[in-house]
C-alpha positions as CSV (number, residue, x, y, z in Angstrom):
1,M,36.4,-59.3,-72.2
2,A,33.0,-58.8,-73.8
3,V,34.2,-56.3,-76.4
4,R,33.0,-56.6,-80.0
5,R,32.3,-54.5,-83.1
6,D,28.8,-54.4,-84.4
7,Q,27.6,-54.5,-87.9
8,N,28.0,-50.8,-88.3
9,G,31.7,-51.0,-87.3
10,I,31.2,-49.4,-83.8
11,W,33.1,-51.0,-80.9
12,R,30.9,-51.8,-77.9
13,Y,31.1,-53.8,-74.6
14,R,28.4,-55.7,-72.9
15,M,28.6,-58.2,-69.9
16,V,27.2,-59.3,-66.6
17,V,29.2,-58.4,-63.4
18,R,29.0,-60.5,-60.3
19,L,29.0,-58.4,-57.1
20,A,30.4,-59.3,-53.6
21,N,26.8,-59.9,-52.3
22,G,26.2,-62.4,-55.0
23,R,23.9,-60.2,-57.1
24,R,24.5,-59.7,-60.9
25,N,24.6,-56.4,-62.7
26,R,24.4,-56.1,-66.5
27,I,26.6,-53.4,-67.9
28,S,27.2,-52.0,-71.4
29,G,28.5,-49.0,-73.2
30,T,30.2,-47.4,-76.2
31,P,33.7,-45.8,-75.8
32,S,34.3,-42.1,-76.8
33,R,36.9,-43.3,-79.3
34,N,35.9,-46.0,-81.6
35,T,38.7,-48.4,-81.0
36,K,39.0,-51.8,-79.4
37,L,41.5,-50.6,-76.9
38,A,39.2,-47.7,-75.8
39,A,36.3,-50.1,-75.5
40,Q,38.4,-52.4,-73.2
41,E,39.5,-49.5,-71.0
42,D,35.9,-48.3,-70.6
43,E,34.8,-51.8,-69.8
44,R,37.3,-52.2,-67.1
45,A,36.4,-48.8,-65.6
46,H,32.7,-49.6,-65.7
47,I,33.4,-52.9,-63.9
48,E,35.4,-51.1,-61.2
49,R,32.6,-48.6,-60.7
50,T,30.0,-51.3,-60.4
51,R,31.9,-53.4,-57.9
52,N,33.2,-50.4,-55.9
53,P,30.7,-47.6,-56.1
54,P,31.7,-44.3,-54.5
55,P,30.3,-43.8,-51.0
56,E,27.1,-41.9,-50.7
57,K,27.6,-38.3,-49.7
58,R,26.4,-37.9,-46.2
59,E,24.5,-34.9,-45.0
60,V,26.7,-32.7,-42.9
61,P,24.8,-31.1,-40.0
62,S,25.3,-27.7,-38.6
63,F,27.7,-27.5,-35.6
64,S,24.8,-26.7,-33.2
65,R,22.7,-29.6,-34.5
66,W,25.7,-31.9,-34.2
67,F,26.7,-30.7,-30.7
68,W,23.2,-31.1,-29.2
69,G,22.4,-34.2,-31.3
70,R,24.7,-37.1,-31.9
71,F,27.8,-35.7,-30.0
72,W,25.7,-35.0,-26.9
73,D,24.0,-38.3,-27.0
74,E,26.9,-40.6,-28.0
75,W,29.8,-38.8,-26.4
76,V,28.6,-36.8,-23.4
77,I,25.7,-39.0,-22.2
78,G,26.9,-42.3,-23.7
79,R,30.3,-41.9,-22.0
80,K,28.8,-40.8,-18.7
81,N,30.5,-37.5,-18.5
82,K,30.7,-36.3,-14.9
83,P,28.2,-33.6,-13.9
84,S,31.0,-31.0,-13.7
85,E,32.0,-31.9,-17.3
86,V,28.4,-31.7,-18.5
87,E,28.0,-28.3,-16.9
88,S,31.3,-27.0,-18.4
89,K,30.4,-28.2,-21.9
90,Q,27.0,-26.5,-21.7
91,D,28.4,-23.2,-20.5
92,I,31.2,-23.1,-23.1
93,F,28.9,-23.9,-26.0
94,R,26.3,-21.3,-24.9
95,C,28.8,-18.6,-24.1
96,H,31.4,-19.0,-26.8
97,L,30.8,-21.7,-29.5
98,E,27.2,-21.1,-30.4
99,D,27.7,-17.6,-31.8
100,A,31.0,-18.5,-33.5
101,F,30.1,-21.8,-35.1
102,G,26.5,-22.7,-34.3
103,K,25.0,-22.1,-37.8
104,M,28.0,-23.4,-39.7
105,R,28.2,-26.8,-41.2
106,L,30.8,-29.0,-39.7
107,D,32.8,-29.2,-42.9
108,E,32.9,-25.4,-43.1
109,I,34.9,-25.1,-39.9
110,D,38.5,-25.0,-41.1
111,D,41.9,-23.9,-39.7
112,S,41.2,-20.3,-40.6
113,Q,37.9,-20.2,-38.8
114,V,39.4,-21.7,-35.7
115,A,42.4,-19.3,-35.8
116,Q,40.1,-16.3,-36.1
117,F,38.0,-17.6,-33.2
118,R,41.1,-18.1,-31.0
119,A,42.3,-14.5,-31.9
120,R,38.9,-13.1,-30.7
121,L,39.2,-14.9,-27.4
122,V,42.7,-13.5,-27.0
123,K,41.5,-10.0,-27.7
124,A,38.7,-10.4,-25.2
125,E,41.5,-11.0,-22.6
126,F,40.5,-14.5,-21.6
127,S,43.2,-16.4,-19.7
128,E,45.2,-18.9,-21.7
129,K,43.7,-21.7,-19.5
130,R,40.1,-20.6,-20.3
131,I,40.9,-20.4,-24.0
132,N,42.3,-23.9,-23.9
133,N,39.2,-25.2,-22.2
134,I,37.0,-23.6,-24.8
135,L,39.1,-25.0,-27.7
136,A,39.2,-28.4,-26.1
137,V,35.4,-28.7,-26.2
138,L,35.4,-27.6,-29.9
139,S,38.2,-30.1,-30.6
140,K,36.4,-33.0,-29.0
141,S,33.2,-32.4,-30.9
142,L,35.0,-32.1,-34.2
143,R,37.3,-35.1,-33.6
144,Y,34.2,-37.3,-32.9
145,A,32.6,-36.0,-36.1
146,H,35.8,-37.1,-38.0
147,R,35.7,-40.5,-36.3
148,V,32.2,-41.2,-37.5
149,R,33.2,-39.9,-41.0
150,L,31.1,-36.8,-41.2
151,I,34.1,-34.6,-41.9
152,D,37.5,-35.4,-43.6
153,H,39.7,-33.0,-41.6
154,V,39.9,-31.8,-38.0
155,P,41.2,-28.2,-37.8
156,E,44.3,-27.4,-35.8
157,M,43.3,-25.9,-32.4
158,G,46.6,-24.3,-31.5
159,L,46.3,-24.8,-27.7
160,F,48.6,-22.7,-25.6
161,K,51.3,-24.3,-23.5
162,I,50.6,-23.3,-19.9
163,D,53.0,-23.6,-17.0
164,R,50.8,-24.8,-14.1
165,Q,50.7,-22.4,-11.1
166,E,52.6,-23.4,-8.0
167,I,50.4,-24.9,-5.3
168,E,49.6,-22.6,-2.5
169,S,48.7,-23.7,1.0
170,W,48.4,-22.6,4.6
171,S,51.5,-22.6,6.9
172,F,51.4,-24.8,10.0
173,E,50.5,-21.7,12.2
174,E,47.9,-20.5,9.7
175,Y,46.3,-24.0,9.6
176,A,46.1,-24.0,13.4
177,R,44.4,-20.6,13.4
178,L,42.0,-21.7,10.7
179,L,41.0,-24.9,12.6
180,D,40.6,-22.9,15.8
181,S,38.3,-20.5,14.0
182,A,36.3,-23.4,12.4
183,H,35.9,-25.0,15.8
184,K,34.4,-21.8,17.2
185,D,31.9,-21.5,14.3
186,H,28.3,-21.6,15.2
187,E,27.8,-24.4,12.7
188,P,29.9,-27.2,14.1
189,E,29.6,-29.4,11.0
190,W,32.0,-26.9,9.2
191,Y,34.7,-27.8,11.7
192,V,34.3,-31.4,10.6
193,A,34.3,-30.4,7.0
194,A,37.5,-28.4,7.5
195,C,39.1,-31.5,9.1
196,L,37.9,-33.7,6.3
197,A,39.6,-31.4,3.8
198,G,42.7,-30.5,5.8
199,E,43.3,-33.8,7.6
200,A,42.3,-36.2,4.8
201,G,42.6,-34.2,1.6
202,L,39.0,-34.6,0.5
203,R,37.6,-32.3,-2.1
204,I,34.6,-30.3,-1.0
205,G,32.3,-32.2,-3.3
206,E,33.6,-35.4,-1.7
207,V,33.0,-33.9,1.8
208,K,29.4,-33.1,0.9
209,A,28.8,-36.6,-0.4
210,L,30.4,-38.5,2.5
211,K,28.0,-40.8,4.3
212,W,28.3,-42.4,7.8
213,Q,27.3,-46.0,7.1
214,E,28.9,-46.5,3.7
215,D,32.1,-44.4,4.1
216,V,33.2,-43.9,7.7
217,D,34.9,-46.7,9.6
218,L,35.7,-45.3,13.1
219,V,37.0,-48.7,14.2
220,A,39.6,-49.0,11.4
221,G,40.1,-45.3,11.3
222,T,39.5,-44.9,7.6
223,L,37.3,-43.1,5.1
224,T,36.1,-44.5,1.8
225,V,35.8,-41.8,-0.8
226,Q,33.5,-43.1,-3.6
227,R,31.2,-40.2,-4.6
228,Q,31.0,-36.5,-4.8
229,R,28.2,-33.9,-5.1
230,R,28.0,-30.9,-7.4
231,N,25.0,-28.8,-8.1
232,N,22.7,-31.3,-6.4
233,L,24.0,-34.1,-8.6
234,E,25.9,-37.1,-7.2
235,G,28.5,-38.9,-9.1
236,T,31.9,-40.6,-8.9
237,P,34.9,-38.7,-7.6
238,K,37.3,-36.9,-9.9
239,G,39.3,-39.6,-11.7
240,R,36.3,-42.1,-11.2
241,T,38.4,-44.1,-8.7
242,K,37.3,-45.1,-5.2
243,R,40.0,-44.6,-2.6
244,I,40.5,-45.3,1.1
245,V,42.1,-42.6,3.3
246,P,43.5,-43.1,6.8
247,M,42.0,-40.7,9.4
248,T,44.2,-38.6,11.7
249,P,43.6,-38.6,15.4
250,R,42.1,-35.1,15.1
251,L,39.7,-36.1,12.4
252,T,38.6,-39.2,14.3
253,A,37.9,-37.1,17.4
254,A,36.0,-34.5,15.4
255,L,33.7,-37.2,13.9
256,K,33.1,-38.8,17.2
257,S,32.2,-35.5,18.8
258,M,29.4,-34.8,16.3
259,N,26.0,-34.7,18.1
260,T,24.1,-36.6,15.4
261,V,22.7,-40.0,14.5
262,R,25.4,-41.7,12.5
263,V,23.3,-42.3,9.4
264,G,23.0,-40.3,6.1
265,Y,25.4,-37.5,5.2
266,V,28.2,-36.6,7.6
267,V,28.1,-32.9,6.8
268,R,24.5,-31.9,6.2
269,N,21.7,-29.5,7.0
270,L,19.5,-29.9,10.2
271,D,16.9,-31.8,8.2
272,G,19.4,-34.3,6.9
273,T,19.7,-32.9,3.4
274,P,23.1,-32.3,1.8
275,K,24.7,-28.8,1.9
276,S,24.0,-26.5,-1.1
277,Q,26.7,-25.5,-3.7
278,Q,27.2,-22.1,-2.2
279,A,27.2,-23.1,1.5
280,P,30.9,-24.1,1.7
281,R,32.1,-20.9,0.2
282,S,30.1,-18.8,2.6
283,A,31.3,-20.9,5.6
284,M,35.0,-20.6,4.6
285,D,34.7,-16.8,4.1
286,R,33.3,-16.5,7.6
287,I,35.9,-18.9,9.1
288,C,38.9,-17.2,7.3
289,K,37.8,-13.7,8.4
290,R,37.5,-14.8,12.0
291,A,41.0,-16.3,11.8
292,G,42.4,-13.1,10.3
293,L,43.4,-14.9,7.1
294,P,42.8,-14.2,3.4
295,C,39.6,-15.7,2.3
296,Q,40.2,-19.1,0.5
297,G,38.0,-22.0,-0.4
298,F,38.0,-25.5,0.9
299,H,40.3,-26.6,-1.8
300,H,43.1,-24.6,-0.1
301,L,42.8,-27.0,2.8
302,R,43.2,-30.0,0.4
303,H,46.4,-28.3,-0.9
304,T,47.5,-27.8,2.7
305,F,47.0,-31.5,3.5
306,G,49.1,-32.5,0.4
307,T,51.9,-29.9,1.0
308,H,52.2,-30.7,4.7
309,A,52.3,-34.4,4.1
310,A,55.2,-33.9,1.6
311,M,57.0,-31.6,4.1
312,L,56.7,-34.4,6.7
313,G,58.3,-36.9,4.3
314,V,55.4,-38.9,3.0
315,N,55.9,-41.6,0.4
316,P,54.6,-40.0,-2.8
317,W,52.9,-43.2,-3.9
318,S,50.9,-43.2,-0.6
319,L,50.0,-39.6,-1.0
320,M,48.9,-40.3,-4.6
321,T,46.5,-42.9,-3.2
322,W,45.2,-40.7,-0.4
323,M,44.5,-37.7,-2.6
324,G,43.0,-39.7,-5.5
325,H,45.4,-38.6,-8.2
326,K,45.5,-40.5,-11.5
327,T,49.2,-40.0,-12.1
328,I,52.2,-39.6,-9.8
329,T,53.1,-36.4,-11.8
330,E,50.2,-34.6,-10.1
331,T,51.3,-35.8,-6.7
332,M,54.9,-34.7,-7.3
333,R,53.8,-31.1,-7.6
334,Y,53.3,-31.2,-3.8
335,V,56.7,-32.7,-3.3
336,H,58.4,-30.1,-5.4
337,V,56.6,-27.3,-3.5
338,A,57.7,-28.8,-0.2
339,N,61.3,-29.1,-1.4
340,A,61.4,-25.6,-2.8
341,H,59.8,-23.9,0.3
342,R,61.2,-25.8,3.2
343,R,59.9,-24.7,6.6
344,P,60.7,-25.9,10.1
345,V,58.3,-28.5,11.3
346,P,57.0,-27.8,14.9
347,E,58.7,-29.9,17.5
348,Q,55.4,-31.2,18.9
349,V,54.5,-32.5,15.4
350,V,57.7,-34.4,15.1
351,A,57.5,-35.8,18.6
352,A,53.9,-37.0,18.1
353,A,55.1,-40.0,16.1
354,A,58.6,-40.5,17.4
355,Q,57.8,-44.1,18.5
356,E,55.9,-45.1,15.3
357,V,57.9,-47.3,13.0
358,D,55.4,-47.6,10.1
359,L,56.1,-44.7,7.7
360,D,52.5,-44.1,6.6
361,R,51.1,-44.3,10.1
362,R,53.9,-41.9,11.3
363,I,52.9,-39.3,8.7
364,V,49.2,-39.7,9.7
365,L,50.0,-39.1,13.3
366,M,52.1,-36.1,12.6
367,L,49.5,-34.6,10.3
368,G,47.0,-35.0,13.2
369,F,49.2,-32.9,15.5
370,R,49.2,-29.8,13.4
371,G,47.1,-27.0,14.9
372,N,47.0,-28.7,18.3
373,S,45.5,-25.6,19.9
374,V,42.1,-26.8,18.9
375,A,40.2,-28.7,21.6
376,T,36.8,-29.9,22.1
377,E,34.9,-28.6,25.1
378,G,35.5,-30.6,28.2
379,K,37.9,-33.0,26.4
380,Q,41.6,-33.3,25.7
381,P,42.9,-31.7,22.5
382,C,42.0,-33.7,19.4
383,S,45.7,-34.2,18.7
384,N,46.0,-36.3,21.8
385,V,43.4,-38.8,20.8
386,I,44.9,-41.9,19.1
387,N,42.5,-44.4,17.6
């Protein structure tokens, strides 16, 4: 210790402190109480402050500045959020978060502020799912601010527990009527699109992004799903996983019947450009009305594919791969629906694969014999074509 009493009887300390980086700092001082013990205590405290200075207080930005600044660059862009995720975050911020938190500093957003915001959303009669989506964007942005040490606490979001709605799908008879209506449509590419969704379980964004040379193998009878289109932007499929899907006989025949050069997009405009965002909705409304069915989107056909495959006894792990699910839990929703709402399977569907011993191939053949009233002009019904 470098504690001593000067000639006036005052206790002081004075010494040189070596820092971790090798530098030396000279410190000195006089205690508030003129005793040797007080001088020693002050000296130890001064040494600790010198060697371990408190962290500099960082400037805390407003929520708006943070959201469109570091969070957007480092989280949204840096993590390559999908176009649908980017669009969703933009809409949620502009419609909900900007007015509520935009001008507030990040460290001013506490549990009370979030609770009041959630209460306003409830009073506005937003669905619980919508409220959860809004709060999830708020939570992600604040959790990242906490991770980079801009704030010390992340408020409790209080997300609602939601029971997922039961999957709805077309019956075998309704599916046959829908395909028949699509086949009679004045834009034949929509019949192929309906087959891609109903016979292979593709999402509409995946249908619009499917390309002949890269994704369609008519010899092997498979589709490779590796991209999707949304709002004129192309990216990876949901789940970011490429998958290979077997084609049913009907889907194979539908693709072979297309009067087009087999390059570029499969479902496209006359000039070769991909379909717009609104085009599938309009096409399905037209097809459903002609079939005398309630208007549903293309995703209803994807649900129909999964539900019918489960009704026919598909291996859930195979269905998980075909539909591009990340977890078997998602796939089992179709199995549960099929078990809870058992329907008789048409005899011609069962008979279609009676001689097939491979389970997956048997399911594919039976799926291809649903709706066998659809036929191409001058040809046998698609269901009778086996690749």
